[in-house]
C-alpha positions, 0 to 999 in steps of 0.5 A, a space after each residue: 119683881 116683888 109684886 110678881 112674886 106676890 102673885 106667884 109669878 116669875 118677875 123679870 126686870 130689864 133696864 139695859 138694851 144689852 140684856 134684852 135678848 137674854 131677858 126675853 129668852 129667860 121669859 120664854 124658857 120659864 114654865 109658868 106665868 111671867 111679869 116682864 118689866 122692860 124699862 124704856 126711855 121716857 120719850 120713846 114710842 113703844 107700840 102697841 101702847 095703851 094710854 092711861 085710863 083707856 081700855 085695852 081695846 083702845 090701844 095705839 099702834 104704830 103708823 106702820 101697823 095702822 097702814 098695814 091693817 088698812 091694807 095700805 102698801 108700805 114702801 
């Protein structure tokens, strides 16, 4: 949050799933740039994901997102 403030942004930290909705609403209600630090379980797959050292155009999507993008029908 201090890094966000150093860049003139609002910093929001959310580390408890119970607080996620309120944190997202706070972020959306703020009139200006926001850096939203959402802590997740270390082994959770959070998509889209940019692997370390890779550019943003090589982000990984979930299997469902890839299937949807290719026109596959999800059942």
